[in-house]
N, C-alpha and C positions, 0 to 999 in steps of 0.2 A: 288718583281719586276715583272713589265707587261712580259709577254710572249705571242707568238702565237701558237695556237692549229692549226690553218691553216692560211697560208700566200698567199698573191697573187703571181702571178708570176710578173718577173721583168718586169720594163715597159721600159726596152731597145727597146721594138719592136715600141711601140708606140712614144717612142722618136726618133727614128731612122726615123719615118714616119713622124716627124712634118717638117723637112727642106722641103719636097716635099710637104705637104700640104700646107705650107706658100706660095710657088711659084705658086701652082695651082691656088689658091686663088688669089694671086696679078694679075695674068695673066687675069682670068675672070673679076676682077674688072676693069683693064685697058682696057679691049675689051669692056665690057657694056658701059663704059665712052667715049671709041672712036667711037664704031659704033652703039650705042643706040639700037634701036628695031631690027635691023640686027641681033646685038650680042645675043639679047634676045630670038630672035626666033631660033636661032642655037643652043644655051646652053638647050632651052628648049625641043628641039627634041633629042638633045644628052642625058640629064639627066633624063627627064621627060617623053620622048616618047610620048609628047604633041605638035601637031602644029595649029600654030593660029597665026594670024595676029594681032589682038587686044586682049591683054591679060587683059583687064577691063571687067569686066562682065556688060552685061547691066541688066536695071532694070526689062526687062522681065525674064531674066535667074535668077535672085535674088529672084523674085516674085514665079517662080516656084520651086525654092528649098524651099522657106516658106511654099509654101502650099501643097509640098509633104510630109510635116510632119506629123505624128501621132498626135492625141490629146493629147496622153501620152507623147511622144516625146518632144512637144511644152510646155507642162507643166511642165516637168523636166527640160528643157532648162531654161526655164523662172524662176523656183526655184533656179537654180544656181545662174542665173543672178541676181536676186533680193539679195541673201545671199553677192556676191560679192559687188554690189552696196552699200548695207548699209553699209558694214565696210568700203569701201572707203568714202562714205558720213561722217561718222564718223571720219576718219583720215583728210578729207579736213577741218571740223569743229574744230578740234584741232590746226590749222595753221592761226591764224588770222594775219592780217595786225598790225603793231605797231607803234606808234609815241610817242616820249619821250622827254621831256625837261632837257638836261641832267645837263644843267647850265642856269642861267638866261639868257634868251633870245637864248638859242642854242637850236634847235630842229632837232632830228635825227629819223629816220623812216624807215621802211621796208615795202614792197609790195611783195605779191606773185602772180608773172603774169606766165598765162599759157605758156607753149611751144607752137608757133602758127602752127606749121605741123609736124604732126608726124605719122611716120610708123609703123605698128605692124605686126612681122612676126609671123605667126602660124604654128607650125610643122602639117605634115600630110603626109608624103610620106609613111612610114609604118603603122602607125597608125592615123586616123583622129581625132587630138586632138582639138576638138571644146572647150574645157576647156580654151584653151589658149587665145581663142577670148574674153572670158570674164574678164580674166586677165589683158589684154593689151587696148585693145579697149574700154572696160566699164570704166578701171581706167581713161585712158585718156579723157573720155567724162566728167567724174565726176570733174576731175580736171578743164575742162573749157577750152580744146584745139581746135581750131577753126576747124581744118582739120584733121581728122584721118583716113587713109588709111591704108588697110590691104592686105597681100598676103599670100596665102598657096599654097604647090603644089598641082597639081591634083592627085587624089587617084583613080586608075584602070584606069587610061587615062581619065577620066572626073573630071571637077571641083569638089570637094567633098562638096555633099549637105549640110551636117550635119555642117561642117565647114562656108560654106557659110550662111546658116540660121541663124547660131549663130553670125556670123559678123554683118548680116543686124539686127537681132534684138535688138544687143547692140549699132547700132547707126551708124556703118562704113560709111563714106563718099564716098568712092570707094572701089570697092572690085575686086582684082586681081587674076588670076590663074597663079601664078611664085613659083618655089621653089628655095632652095639652094641660093649659092653664088650670081647668076644671078638675084633673086628676091630681095635680099636683096640691091644689088649693084643698081638695076634700081631705087628703091624706094629711097634709099640715094642720089644718084647723079642725078637722072631724065634721060629722053629718050626723043624722039620727041613725045610723045605721054603720059607721064606720067610727070608732075610736081615734082621736088625735094622736100625733106623733111628736116626739122632742127634734128631731132632725130628717133633713130631706137631701138625698142624695142621688146623684145619677146626671148624663147629658141630657141635651135635648136641644130643641130649635132655638130661635132667638125668644119665642114667647114663653117657653119653659125656663129660659134661663132667667129673664126677666120676673117671672112670678117667683122665681128662688130669692131675686134681689130683694124683690118689695116684700117677702116674707120672714126676710132675714131678720133676726133680733126677736121675732115672736116663736120662731123655730131656728136650730142650728142649722146650715147648711155644710156641704163639703167644700165647693167653689164655684165661681162662676164660670160653668162650662159651657159657652156656645157654641157656634158653628166651628166645625173642624177645622183646625190650620196644619198647614205642612211646608216646612223647609228643606231643602236639599242643599248641602254644601258638598260641592263636587269639582273634582280637577281633571288632567287629562289623563288621569289612571282608569277612568271609566267612560263608557260612549253613550251618545246621546239617547239610544235607545231604552236604556236602563235609566237615566235621568227622566226620560219623560214618562215612561211607565210607572215611575213612583210618584210625579206629580201627579198624573190623572187619575190613579189608583186611589187618591184622596180627594180629588176633585167631583168625584161622584157621588161625594156625601151628599152634597145638596148644591142649591144654586148660589149660594153665598161664601163658600169655603175657599179661602185664601192659600194659593199654591206659590211658593217662591223657591228660586233658586238663586242660589249665590255662588259664583266662579271666578278663577282668575284666567279663563280661556275663552275668547270670544268665539274662538273656531268651535268649541264644545257648548257654547250656548246656541249659536246659529244650527248646528247639528241637532240640538234638543228641540229648537223650534220646530224644525222640520219633521222630525220623527212625532212630535205631538199633533202636527197636521195629518200625519199617516194613520195614528192611532186612531184619532178623533172621527176617521171615517168608518174605520170597523168595529170600535167598542160599542157593546150592547149598552151603554150608559152614557152614550156620546152627548145627547141632548142636555142633560145635566152638568156633565162635565165641560162642555164646551161654553156654555154659559159663565159656569164658574172660573174658567180658564179666561174667557175675554174680558171678566168684569174684575177678577182679583186677581190674576195671574201676574207675577213679575218675575223679570231676569234680571240681576244685578250682576254688573263686571267689576271685578275688584283688581288691585295691582297684585296682591299677593296673599298668603293666608293668614297675616296678622290683620291685614284689612278684611278680608273674609270674616274672621272672628269680631271684629267689631261690629260689622253690619249684622251678624246673626244675633250678638247681644244687645243690639238696638230693637231688633224685630221682637224678639222674645217669644219665638213661635211655641206653640203644643206641642208638634213632634218636629224633631231634627235629626234628619238621615245625613251622615256624614260619610262621603265617599272619595277619599283622598290619598295623596302619598305620605301624610302625616295624621293618620286620624287620632293619635295619641295628644297631639298639639291641641287640638279642638275640646277633647276629654277633659283636658288638664284645667284648661284655661277659659272655658266658656262659663258664663253665671247665670244665664237667663235662658232656661227651654223647661218644658214640660217633662219631655223624656227623648232620650238619646238614642238612636239606632247606629250602631257603629260598624262600618264596614258594609262592602258590597253584598255579604252572604246574610245579612237580615234587612228588614224593612219594616215600614209601620203597621203593614197589615198583619204580622206577627204579632205585633203587640196588641192591634186590636182585638184579635180573635184567639189566640192560642198560648202565645210562649208564657206567658205567668204574670208577666207586669201588668199595672191595672191601665185601663185605657181612658178612664176620666181623668183628664187634664187639664190645666189652666189655660185659658183662651184670650185673646184681646188685649194683650201685653200683662196679664195677672203673673205670668211666671217670673217676673220682676222681683216678686213678694212671696209666692207661694209655690209648693209642689203638688201633685196630684192627690186623688184619691188613695188610700192606703189605709192599713188596718189602723194606724195610730189617728186618723181621723175620727175614729167610732170610740176613741178612749179620751176619758177627761182625767187629765194627771192634777191630782188634787193632793195638796200640802197638809202636814200635821206637824204640832209641835208637843213636846212634853217636856217637862223639867223636873229633873231626879232628887235634888237637893235643896235644903233651905238655900245654902251658899249661893249656888247659882240663880234663884230666883231673886235672891237680894243684889247682886252684882248686875244681873241684866234688866232690873227695877230701876236701878241708880241711874244707869245710861237712859232708860226710857223716858224717866221722869224728865231728866234735864233736856233731853232731846225734843220731848212734847212741849216744855214750856217755851221752849225757842221757837215754837210753831203758833203758841198761844193756845194750847189745847189742855186747859189745867184739868180737864175731867180725865184726859188719858193720863195726866200727869198723878193724878189722885189714883188711878187703878195700880199704877206701878208704887206709889208711895205705902200704900197699905200694905202691900206684901214687903216693902221693905222694912217697914217698922215691925211687921209680926216676925218675918224671917230672917232679919240682919241684925238686929238690934240696934244700939244708938251710933255705934261707930261707922255707919255706911253714909255717904254724903249723897242726898238726893236734891230735888228741887221743891220750893216752897209753892204749894199749890192753894189748899185751902185752909191751912192750919201753920203754924210755927212749925 
């Protein structure tokens, strides 16, 4: 039976803050909706320490950020961009429009139609996460979206040059310097100077995630992507240093990033604990990683691979790193995860930054019912129907009429009946709706 060598602190503190967080987010959204640019300026100064009347960057400002890149920086950004584009294009190629004749004279089909206006949020207040610009802007462009706008908070009081350059190189149509809830609300709802969008995508902190949740329905969203999570599934085929490195490598994202280890080896678990202590003494981001590990870190000891798999599916983590003697067992049997990182040669950082899969993934158990951001999220799969012959219309109509009357919908039945009478003659049986 599974047991915990290290348990996280209780989540009561985080839960108690939820009501306050929700109200704060709601107030900001309503204010941006009501006052537009005035509210945007107010919250930008309050939260970002950034004063500006027009938050859209000019082409000259964008060009300056791009030209400031070193040759190596530009090559690295373009390498990562190419990997993301290649995989997104392969995904798009797998999604084909279809048209089939399901019965003689009855044609059904669907088309994949890109969302017209998309807004991409790129986190950048604590770290300039330029990789998120690949994942959102570039993927939307591959999907064929007409207008792709983006925003990121200022970094150290100025537009984050690496983020701006990456947004531009990936084809963003409009680039704004805005952060947090006010940035998300402005792009979703529009202001006097920003045209509204149809969809908001991109990861963010708890406030950004809550803003997307509250705006969902008025605009579409990709998924609820909150603070990052990582799960390492490991056995004695790897060592504690490797496991500890992969756990802390994600713990540095923020003070509330859950990092979980599942293993069937108590020896490896204790070795990992020791290595975590050693690494935290030298890791530059130790302050954040230490808090995250202390508050949300877990180590779960299981009997065998089967129990490890059950625990992993229960947790439904955003990132799942698998390093065992039988990785394929987990790949073939796991059902709940955002993305898998299979074997010790790969890791979550590869997926976060460069390898090509999208790093915007489900958190807080959402992996039970959704995958992450991908090119298909930007496409609406819309169906259509066409009937080619009188006989087919009369046949479908007769069934439709009778089924409609079973439900009490006489108007629906009459829509069918008029076509049965016109196209089917007197020998087709249908329901009696408005006339004998």
